[in-house]
C-alpha positions as CSV (number, residue, x, y, z in Angstrom):
1,X,91.8,-69.7,121.9
2,X,92.7,-67.5,119.2
3,X,93.3,-69.9,116.6
4,X,89.9,-71.4,117.5
5,X,88.4,-67.8,116.2
6,X,90.4,-68.4,112.4
7,X,88.1,-71.1,111.9
8,X,85.4,-69.5,113.0
9,X,85.7,-66.5,111.0
10,X,86.4,-68.8,107.5
11,X,83.2,-70.4,108.4
12,X,81.3,-66.6,109.0
13,X,82.7,-65.2,105.7
14,X,82.0,-68.2,103.3
15,X,78.5,-68.7,105.1
16,X,77.7,-65.1,104.8
17,X,78.9,-65.1,101.1
18,X,77.2,-67.8,100.2
19,X,73.9,-66.2,101.0
20,X,74.7,-62.8,99.7
21,X,75.3,-65.2,96.3
22,X,71.8,-66.9,97.1
23,X,69.7,-63.8,97.8
24,X,71.3,-61.6,94.3
25,X,70.0,-64.7,92.5
26,X,66.5,-64.4,93.9
27,X,65.7,-61.1,93.8
28,X,67.9,-59.2,91.0
29,X,66.2,-59.0,87.4
30,X,69.4,-57.4,86.3
31,X,71.7,-60.8,85.2
32,X,74.9,-58.1,84.2
33,X,74.5,-56.9,87.7
34,X,73.5,-59.9,89.5
35,X,76.6,-61.8,87.8
36,X,79.0,-59.0,88.6
37,X,77.8,-58.9,92.6
38,X,78.0,-62.8,92.5
39,X,81.4,-62.4,91.4
40,X,82.7,-59.6,93.5
41,X,81.3,-61.7,96.8
42,X,83.3,-64.9,95.8
43,X,86.4,-63.3,94.8
44,X,86.3,-61.1,98.4
45,X,85.4,-64.0,100.7
46,X,88.2,-66.3,98.8
47,X,91.0,-63.5,99.1
48,X,89.9,-62.9,102.8
49,X,90.3,-66.8,103.5
50,X,93.7,-66.9,101.5
51,X,95.3,-63.6,103.0
52,X,94.8,-65.2,106.6
53,X,96.4,-68.9,105.3
54,X,99.3,-67.1,103.8
55,X,99.9,-65.3,106.7
56,X,100.0,-67.5,108.9
57,X,101.9,-70.2,106.5
58,X,103.9,-68.2,104.2
59,X,104.5,-64.9,105.8
60,X,108.1,-65.5,106.9
61,X,108.6,-67.4,103.9
62,X,107.8,-64.4,101.6
63,X,109.7,-62.0,103.6
64,X,112.8,-63.9,103.6
65,X,112.7,-64.7,99.9
66,X,112.0,-60.4,99.3
67,X,115.0,-60.0,101.5
68,X,117.1,-62.2,99.8
69,X,116.3,-60.7,96.5
70,X,116.6,-56.9,97.7
71,X,120.1,-57.5,99.3
72,X,121.3,-58.8,95.7
73,X,120.4,-55.4,94.9
74,X,122.0,-53.4,97.7
75,X,118.9,-53.0,99.1
76,X,118.1,-54.0,102.7
77,X,114.3,-54.5,104.3
78,X,113.6,-54.0,108.0
79,X,112.7,-56.8,110.0
80,X,109.3,-57.8,110.2
81,X,109.6,-61.7,111.0
82,X,106.8,-62.9,113.4
83,X,107.4,-66.0,115.2
84,X,104.1,-67.6,113.7
85,X,102.7,-71.0,115.1
86,X,101.0,-72.8,112.1
87,X,97.0,-73.3,113.1
88,X,96.6,-77.3,113.0
89,X,94.3,-78.1,109.9
90,X,93.9,-74.5,108.7
91,X,95.0,-75.8,105.3
92,X,92.4,-78.4,105.1
93,X,89.4,-76.6,106.1
94,X,90.4,-73.2,104.4
95,X,90.3,-75.4,101.4
96,X,87.0,-77.3,101.9
97,X,85.1,-73.9,103.1
98,X,86.5,-72.4,99.7
99,X,85.4,-75.4,97.9
100,X,81.7,-74.7,99.4
101,X,81.6,-71.1,98.4
102,X,82.9,-72.0,94.5
103,X,79.7,-74.8,94.4
104,X,77.2,-72.2,95.6
105,X,78.7,-69.4,93.2
106,X,78.8,-72.4,90.2
107,X,75.4,-73.4,91.1
108,X,76.5,-76.9,92.4
109,X,74.7,-76.8,95.9
110,X,72.3,-74.7,97.4
111,X,73.5,-72.0,100.4
112,X,73.0,-73.6,103.4
113,X,70.5,-71.4,105.7
114,X,71.2,-73.1,108.8
115,X,74.6,-71.6,110.1
116,X,75.4,-74.4,112.9
117,X,75.0,-76.9,110.3
118,X,77.5,-75.7,108.1
119,X,79.8,-75.1,110.8
120,X,79.3,-78.2,111.3
121,X,80.4,-79.2,107.8
122,X,83.5,-77.1,108.0
123,X,84.8,-78.2,111.2
124,X,83.7,-81.6,111.3
125,X,86.3,-83.6,113.9
126,X,87.2,-86.6,112.4
127,X,89.0,-84.7,109.0
128,X,89.5,-81.5,110.7
129,X,92.9,-81.6,111.4
130,X,94.7,-83.1,108.0
131,X,92.2,-84.2,106.0
132,X,90.3,-85.8,103.6
133,X,89.0,-82.1,102.3
134,X,85.5,-82.9,102.1
135,X,82.7,-81.8,99.4
136,X,79.7,-80.1,100.0
137,X,78.1,-82.0,98.1
138,X,78.8,-85.1,99.6
139,X,79.4,-84.0,103.6
140,X,76.8,-81.4,103.9
141,X,74.1,-82.9,102.4
142,X,74.6,-85.7,104.9
143,X,73.4,-83.6,107.3
144,X,70.0,-83.1,106.0
145,X,69.0,-86.2,107.6
146,X,69.3,-87.4,111.2
147,X,71.6,-90.4,111.8
148,X,71.0,-93.3,114.3
149,X,73.3,-95.6,116.0
150,X,74.1,-98.5,113.4
151,X,75.7,-102.0,114.6
152,X,77.0,-102.4,111.2
153,X,78.1,-98.7,110.4
154,X,79.7,-99.0,114.1
155,X,81.4,-102.2,113.3
156,X,82.5,-100.6,109.8
157,X,84.0,-97.9,111.5
158,X,86.0,-99.4,114.4
159,X,86.9,-102.0,111.8
160,X,88.3,-99.6,109.7
161,X,90.2,-97.3,112.8
162,X,92.1,-100.2,113.9
163,X,93.7,-100.5,110.3
164,X,94.2,-97.0,110.2
165,X,95.9,-97.8,113.5
166,X,98.1,-100.4,112.0
167,X,99.2,-98.4,109.0
168,X,100.5,-95.6,111.4
169,X,101.9,-97.3,114.4
170,X,103.2,-100.5,113.2
171,X,104.0,-99.5,109.9
172,X,104.5,-96.0,109.4
173,X,106.2,-95.0,112.9
174,X,108.4,-98.2,113.0
175,X,109.6,-97.3,109.8
176,X,110.3,-93.4,111.3
177,X,112.4,-94.6,114.2
178,X,114.6,-96.8,111.9
179,X,115.2,-93.5,109.5
180,X,114.7,-90.3,111.1
181,X,117.9,-90.4,113.1
182,X,119.8,-91.3,109.6
183,X,118.3,-89.0,107.6
184,X,119.0,-86.4,110.0
185,X,121.9,-86.7,109.8
186,X,122.5,-88.5,106.3
187,X,125.8,-87.3,105.3
188,X,127.3,-89.9,108.0
189,X,125.9,-92.7,106.4
190,X,126.4,-94.8,103.4
191,X,124.8,-93.5,100.0
192,X,123.0,-97.0,99.9
193,X,121.5,-96.5,103.2
194,X,120.2,-93.3,102.4
195,X,118.4,-94.7,99.3
196,X,117.3,-97.4,101.5
197,X,115.8,-94.7,104.0
198,X,114.2,-92.7,100.8
199,X,112.3,-95.8,99.7
200,X,111.3,-96.6,103.2
201,X,110.1,-93.1,103.3
202,X,108.0,-93.3,100.6
203,X,105.7,-96.4,102.7
204,X,106.2,-94.1,106.3
205,X,104.1,-91.3,104.5
206,X,102.1,-93.2,103.1
207,X,100.8,-95.1,106.0
208,X,101.1,-92.0,108.4
209,X,98.7,-90.4,106.2
210,X,96.4,-93.4,104.3
211,X,96.8,-94.6,108.3
212,X,95.2,-90.9,109.6
213,X,92.3,-90.8,106.7
214,X,91.4,-94.3,107.7
215,X,91.1,-93.2,111.2
216,X,88.8,-90.3,110.2
217,X,86.7,-92.2,107.8
218,X,86.2,-95.2,110.5
219,X,85.4,-92.4,112.7
220,X,83.1,-90.8,110.3
221,X,81.2,-93.8,109.9
222,X,80.6,-94.8,113.6
223,X,78.6,-91.7,113.8
224,X,77.0,-92.8,110.6
225,X,78.8,-90.4,108.0
226,X,80.7,-91.5,105.3
227,X,83.3,-89.7,104.2
228,X,85.2,-90.1,100.3
229,X,88.2,-92.6,100.5
230,X,91.7,-90.4,99.8
231,X,93.7,-93.4,98.6
232,X,93.4,-96.1,95.7
233,X,96.5,-98.3,95.9
234,X,98.9,-95.4,94.5
235,X,101.8,-97.2,94.7
236,X,100.7,-99.9,92.2
237,X,99.8,-97.3,89.6
238,X,101.2,-98.3,86.6
239,X,102.2,-94.7,85.7
240,X,102.5,-91.1,86.9
241,X,99.0,-90.2,85.8
242,X,97.5,-93.2,87.1
243,X,99.3,-92.5,90.6
244,X,98.4,-88.9,90.5
245,X,94.1,-90.2,89.9
246,X,94.8,-92.4,93.5
247,X,97.4,-90.6,95.6
248,X,95.9,-87.9,98.2
249,X,92.3,-87.8,96.0
250,X,90.8,-85.2,97.7
251,X,93.3,-82.6,97.2
252,X,94.1,-83.4,93.7
253,X,90.6,-83.0,92.8
254,X,90.2,-80.2,94.6
255,X,93.2,-78.4,92.6
256,X,91.9,-80.0,89.4
257,X,88.2,-78.7,90.4
258,X,88.9,-75.1,91.5
259,X,92.4,-74.1,90.0
260,X,92.7,-76.5,87.3
261,X,90.0,-76.1,85.6
262,X,89.4,-72.7,86.1
263,X,92.9,-71.8,84.6
264,X,91.0,-73.5,81.3
265,X,92.1,-76.8,82.0
266,X,92.4,-78.7,78.7
267,X,89.9,-76.7,76.8
268,X,92.6,-74.2,75.1
269,X,95.0,-76.3,73.3
270,X,98.0,-78.5,74.3
271,X,100.3,-75.4,75.5
272,X,97.8,-73.8,77.8
273,X,97.3,-77.3,79.1
274,X,100.6,-77.7,79.8
275,X,100.7,-74.9,81.4
276,X,97.7,-75.0,83.7
277,X,99.1,-78.5,84.5
278,X,102.8,-77.3,85.9
279,X,100.9,-74.4,87.6
280,X,98.6,-76.6,89.7
281,X,101.5,-79.1,90.8
282,X,103.5,-75.6,91.7
283,X,100.8,-74.2,93.7
284,X,100.3,-77.6,95.1
285,X,103.7,-78.5,96.1
286,X,103.0,-74.7,98.0
287,X,100.1,-75.9,99.8
288,X,102.2,-78.5,101.5
289,X,104.7,-76.4,102.9
290,X,106.6,-72.9,102.9
291,X,109.7,-73.9,101.2
292,X,111.3,-74.0,97.8
293,X,112.1,-77.7,98.5
294,X,108.0,-78.4,98.1
295,X,107.5,-76.4,95.2
296,X,110.5,-78.4,93.8
297,X,108.4,-81.4,94.5
298,X,105.0,-80.4,92.6
299,X,107.1,-78.9,89.8
300,X,108.6,-82.3,89.1
301,X,105.5,-84.3,89.3
302,X,103.9,-81.8,87.0
303,X,106.8,-82.4,84.5
304,X,106.1,-86.0,84.9
305,X,102.7,-85.9,84.3
306,X,103.1,-83.6,80.7
307,X,106.0,-85.8,79.6
308,X,103.6,-88.7,79.8
309,X,100.9,-86.6,77.5
310,X,103.4,-85.6,75.0
311,X,105.5,-89.1,75.1
312,X,102.4,-91.3,74.8
313,X,101.7,-91.7,71.1
314,X,105.6,-92.2,70.7
315,X,105.4,-94.7,73.7
316,X,102.4,-96.8,72.3
317,X,104.2,-96.9,68.1
318,X,107.8,-98.2,70.5
319,X,105.6,-100.5,72.1
320,X,104.2,-102.0,69.2
321,X,107.5,-102.1,67.0
322,X,108.9,-104.6,69.8
323,X,106.1,-106.0,69.6
324,X,105.8,-105.8,73.5
325,X,102.5,-107.5,75.3
326,X,101.5,-104.4,78.0
327,X,98.9,-107.4,79.4
328,X,101.5,-109.4,80.6
329,X,102.7,-109.8,84.4
330,X,106.2,-109.3,83.9
331,X,105.7,-106.0,81.9
332,X,102.9,-104.5,84.3
333,X,105.5,-105.1,87.3
334,X,107.9,-103.2,85.6
335,X,105.9,-100.2,84.5
336,X,105.1,-100.0,88.3
337,X,108.1,-100.1,89.7
338,X,109.6,-98.1,87.4
339,X,106.2,-95.4,88.5
340,X,107.2,-96.1,92.0
341,X,111.2,-95.2,91.7
342,X,109.8,-91.8,89.8
343,X,107.6,-91.1,92.6
344,X,109.8,-91.7,95.0
345,X,112.7,-89.9,93.7
346,X,110.7,-86.9,93.9
347,X,110.1,-87.6,97.8
348,X,113.8,-86.9,98.7
349,X,112.4,-82.8,98.0
350,X,109.8,-83.6,100.6
351,X,111.4,-85.1,103.0
352,X,114.6,-83.4,103.2
353,X,113.7,-80.0,104.8
354,X,114.8,-77.4,102.5
355,X,116.1,-77.6,98.6
356,X,119.9,-77.3,100.0
357,X,119.3,-80.1,101.8
358,X,117.5,-82.2,99.3
359,X,120.5,-81.0,96.7
360,X,123.3,-82.0,99.2
361,X,121.7,-85.2,99.7
362,X,121.8,-86.0,96.5
363,X,124.9,-85.4,95.8
364,X,126.0,-87.4,98.7
365,X,124.1,-90.1,97.4
366,X,125.7,-89.9,93.9
367,X,129.0,-89.5,95.6
368,X,129.0,-92.7,97.6
369,X,126.7,-94.8,95.6
370,X,128.0,-98.6,95.4
371,X,124.9,-100.8,95.3
372,X,127.0,-103.9,96.6
373,X,127.6,-102.5,100.3
374,X,124.0,-104.1,100.7
375,X,125.3,-107.5,100.3
376,X,127.6,-106.4,103.5
377,X,126.4,-107.1,107.3
378,X,127.1,-103.3,108.1
379,X,124.0,-102.4,105.9
380,X,121.8,-104.5,107.6
381,X,122.3,-102.5,111.1
382,X,120.7,-99.4,110.0
383,X,117.6,-101.6,111.3
384,X,118.7,-102.4,114.7
385,X,117.4,-105.9,115.3
386,X,116.4,-108.6,112.6
387,X,112.7,-107.9,115.2
388,X,112.7,-104.6,113.4
389,X,113.6,-105.7,110.1
390,X,111.0,-108.4,109.5
391,X,108.1,-106.5,111.3
392,X,108.7,-103.6,108.5
393,X,108.7,-105.8,106.2
394,X,106.3,-108.3,106.6
395,X,103.9,-105.0,107.8
396,X,105.1,-103.3,103.9
397,X,103.8,-107.0,102.2
398,X,100.2,-106.9,104.0
399,X,99.6,-103.7,103.2
400,X,100.8,-103.8,99.5
401,X,98.4,-107.1,99.7
402,X,95.6,-105.1,100.8
403,X,95.9,-102.4,98.2
404,X,96.2,-105.2,96.0
405,X,93.2,-106.4,96.8
406,X,91.7,-103.1,96.5
407,X,93.4,-102.1,93.3
408,X,91.5,-105.4,91.7
409,X,88.1,-104.1,93.1
410,X,87.5,-106.4,96.0
411,X,86.4,-104.9,99.4
412,X,88.7,-106.7,101.9
413,X,86.8,-105.1,104.2
414,X,83.5,-106.3,103.5
415,X,84.8,-109.5,102.9
416,X,86.2,-109.6,106.3
417,X,82.7,-108.2,107.7
418,X,80.8,-110.5,106.0
419,X,82.4,-113.9,107.8
420,X,81.7,-115.9,110.8
421,X,81.6,-114.4,114.2
422,X,85.3,-116.7,115.0
423,X,87.0,-115.3,111.9
424,X,86.1,-111.9,112.3
425,X,87.3,-111.9,115.7
426,X,90.4,-114.1,114.6
427,X,91.3,-111.0,112.8
428,X,90.0,-108.6,115.0
429,X,92.5,-110.0,117.5
430,X,95.4,-110.1,115.0
431,X,95.1,-106.6,114.1
432,X,95.0,-105.7,118.2
433,X,97.9,-108.3,118.7
434,X,100.3,-106.4,115.7
435,X,99.3,-102.9,117.5
436,X,100.3,-104.1,120.9
437,X,102.7,-106.0,120.2
438,X,104.7,-104.2,117.3
439,X,103.2,-100.8,117.6
440,X,105.8,-97.9,117.9
441,X,105.0,-96.5,121.4
442,X,105.5,-96.7,125.2
443,X,109.4,-96.8,126.2
444,X,111.9,-96.6,124.2
445,X,109.5,-95.1,120.9
446,X,109.1,-91.2,120.9
447,X,106.0,-90.4,120.1
448,X,105.0,-88.8,116.5
449,X,102.5,-86.9,115.1
450,X,100.8,-87.3,112.2
451,X,103.1,-86.2,109.4
452,X,100.4,-84.2,107.6
453,X,99.4,-82.4,110.6
454,X,102.3,-79.8,110.1
455,X,100.6,-78.9,106.7
């Protein structure tokens, strides 16, 4: 109950601050005074909400690091760590509420007078605990009009939810059942096995998070509301810049609009642009968790983007001199594989659980890296059985095939739902069959929560 009061407090503070800004703009004739009060109201509101987030998510992390720093100079801080349980969804609804108040301040949306309607926006249950982080310009405006049950919305919503369950239960959880025990004791396994687990983790986290957002989007659609897409075939990106345009879109765009642009964006020269980029990604990494491993993960991705921008002209000249046709299928495939490997390397820091573990894991891989090991029978025993291997491989192929259709601009869901009833039901039954037969649940399977619930 006390954690429910947190979202209520966040809702109240941002609602009141928005009303103050709206009234000041309406009544005050002094432009300087008006702008000052508006800005103070905005800053106070943001600080209050971020302080709550920092206490529950980062207090122990900051205190531990301060203690280590003081110990190095011979000082000792008194013990002040708390056994804090991270409230589910706090990172998501806090950012959603802060985004709203900034939109009001910028004049991009009017302050919502109806408190209950605004409270619904902050606590909209389909996407409350793990996003997508909705914008007031999209979701809040949809609450202005009554919604009624619509068969087409229900059909599309349920189909979307079914695909989300397939991604989570058939793909992500089956991969998790294989790689989680191995990565928990990676030092006991061959380096090639650990590398394979990191590659599979890339698909686990994608299908786990994409699965949740599909369920959220589908649930909202049944109710008559449209949430933004959070992923657009990210592993088919031809470079890291394109990857970050298509991965966790709601968070990436949030940091772009409310941090990167506020820092100056790319308006103040290249050096400032690169500084803003690295700061944005470092904070984005910290948003994911109170660990230096997440900060490093964000930093590496920021460096990727900076290097991509710096070397852009040079790359084009080299490709031209080598007479490489970048529109050929072979080159496109090569760039996509290269991009995936770059991104997959960063997942080591995301998955390891700590910076020391991530470094230790890499040392273990380098010290025991023999690619010929994959041809031995011992390597394939990591999957437990050929059925597990087949299910994982086929399900990944299905996901990539569907992503390819999306990448090409084909609305595969609309294509399926536009078919005759016989073919539609064949598709429904196949999805249901795979979820029931090969979904990781029941005896022998540990029930797993969505990975992004911890953020």
